[in-house]
N, C-alpha and C positions, 0 to 999 in steps of 0.2 A: 473045630467044626464051626462053620459060619452060622450065624443066627439070622433067621428070616423074620423081619418085622414090617408092619404096614407103615406106609408113609403117613405122617401126621396130617398131611394136607389132602392128598388125593386117594390114599388107601392102597396105592400100588406096593407090591412086595419089594423090600429092600434087604439086600444081603449085607450083614455087618459082622466084622470079627468080634469075638467076645471081648477083646481088649478095647475095642472102639465103641462098645455099646453105650446107648444113651436113652433116657426115658422117651424122647421124641426124636424121630429121624425123618429125613426128607429124601426123596428119590431123585431129585434133579436140582440144579441151581435155582430154577424158578420157584420150585416148592421150598427150597432152602431160604430164599428171601422172604417168602410168605411166612415161613415158620419163625424167622427172626422177628417179624412184625407181630406175630401172635405172642411170642415171648415178651416182647416189649410192651404190648398192650396188657398182658397179664401182670407185669411188674407195676405199671402205672395203676391198674385197677386195684392191686393189693395195697398200694400206697394211699389211694383215695378212699378205699373202703366201699367202692361201688364200681360198676363197669365203666371204664373210661369213655366208651362210646356214648353210653347213656348220659354220663356227666357232661360231655360236649354238647349233645343234643339239647339238654335242659338249659344250659347256660346260654347257648346261642339263641334259643327260642325266647329267652328272657331279655335279649337285646344286646348282649355282649359281643364284641368283635372277635374275629378269628385270632387276630394278633394278641388281644388282651388275654384270651383263654390260653393260648400257647405260652405266653410269658408267665402266667400264674402257675402253669403246670411245669415250668422250667425246661421246656423242650425247644429244639431248634425249629425255625420256620418250615423247613422242608418236612420234618416229622409231623408238624402241625397239619400241613396240607394233606399228608398221607392219612392221618387219623380222621380228618374231616371227610376224606373220600371214603374211608372204611365205614364211617358213621352214616353215609348217604345223605349228608346235610346239603341242601340246596343253598348255594351262596347267594347273599343278598345282592341286589343291583346297587350301583353307586348312589342313585337317588334315595333308595331305601336306607342305606347306611347313613347318609347325610341327615335324613329326616330323624333317625333315631338319635343322632348326636345332638339335635336341637330340641329334643323333648324337654318341656318344662324350662326352657332357657329364657323365656320372656321375663320371668321373675328375676332371674340372675342378671339379665341385661339391664332391667330397670334399677336394680339395686346398685349395679356398677355405675350407671349414669348418674344416679342420685349422689353417690359418694364423690364422683369426679366433679359434679356441679358444686357440691359443698366446698371442695378444695379450691375450685376456681373463685368462688365468692370470698374465701378467706385469703386468697393470694392474687388479687387483681393485677398487680404490676408484673409479677412473675408469669402469670397466665398470658398477659399481653406480649411480653418479651418472647416467650416460647412460641407464640403464634407468629410473630415477626420472623424469628429465626427459622422456623419451619418453612415459611413462605419464601425466604431468601434461598434456602437450600434447594427448594423445588425450581427456583428460577435460574440457578447457576448451572450452566451447560455450555457445550461447545456451540459456536455460531452456526446457524442453519445456512443452507445454500442461498436463500433469498437475502439473509443478512449479509453474507459475504458479497453478494452482487450489489446490494445497496451501499456497502462500504466502499466498493470499488468505484461506483458511480458518483458518490459524494466526493471522493478524492479527485476523480477526473474533472469534476465541476469546480474544484478549488474550494470546497466547503469543508471546514474543519469540524468534525463531529467526534465526540467521545463515545466509544462503545461500552455497553454494559455499565451504564451510569446509574449510580445509586441515589435515590431521592428520599430524603428524610429518614434514612436508615430503615426504610420499609419496602420500597419497590425498586427493582432493577429494570431499567429501560434499555431497549435495544440501542438507541443512539440519542445523544443530547448535544444540541448546539448551545452550550452553556451561556455564552455571552448574549445570545438572542432569546434565551429562555424558550427553546423549542425542543420538544420531544418527538422522536420518530420511532414508530413501532411497526415491525414487519410481521404480519399475521398469516400463519399457515391456515388455509381454509379448514382443513381436517380438524385441527385442534381448537380453533376459535369459533367453530360453528355451533357448538353445544350450548344449551341454555345456561348451564352452570358456568362455563367459561365466559360467556357474554356478560353475565352478572359480575364476574370478577373484573373483566375489562372495564365495565362501566364504573365500578367502584374505584379502580385504579385511575381512570381518567379524571374522575371527580376530585380525587386527592391531588393529582398533578396540577389540575387547573386551580385548585385552592392554594397551591404553592406558587402560583403565578406563571405556570408553563402553558404554552400552546401545544396541543397534542395532535399529531398527524399519524393516522393509521393507514397502512397500505397492505392489501392482500397479496398473496403469492401470485394470483392471476394478474393483478395490476403490475407487479414488479417484473414478472416474466414476459408479459406481453408488450409493455411500454414503459421501461424504466426511465426514459427521458421525460415522459409526462409527469412521473412522480417527482423527479428532480426539479422540473419546472415549477411545480406547486411549492416546493420548499424554497426555491430561489425567489419566487414572487413574495412569499411571506417575509423573507429576509429584506427584500427591497422596500417593504412597507414600514420597516422599522425607522424611527426618527434618527437622523444622522447627528 
């Protein structure tokens, strides 16, 4: 004789064989999935000692992230998303999440800066070498289009220039006419127009001049519009050298 039981989700009658009876039954696949989630929530709630949805709401309101809560509960990301939906939690915007991550971070930032500054004072030579190494790594790259054009124009003019020339173990220069102590730099307007980069360029030029080099800088506009004029300037500088 079949047993009639109400669906645990919607209350609709469900016919079950006595051999297939269960404490909770579902009338359809949709209700079945919901029933599985209810059982899952009940298991988590029993493990936590409180309703898992209340647990999620409380911790999320305290500032914890969805990912952190899911990891602490030991559940998969997809299950975490479903539980958050069941809890009716309104997810934070990206800016709100970032703001929470930086709460009370000023003190930690100051402590880190102080520790690093103390290390730098205790290791001045190592600090200087690390700064030089980092600077050289940033400078090492493939030649740009304006550098390739300048290289071709120099070669066509019969001027021997060494590309990616290292000065003092500190600065890589686009081109150097070593015998004439001339440095040629090809500056892309986009990268060299910022105030920070202009300060770096000025510092680099001062160092190169202190080493005895003459520095010529040409922008991408100058190189692309009239490369011959750029070469004429370099040729004139070479002609001024004592023979």
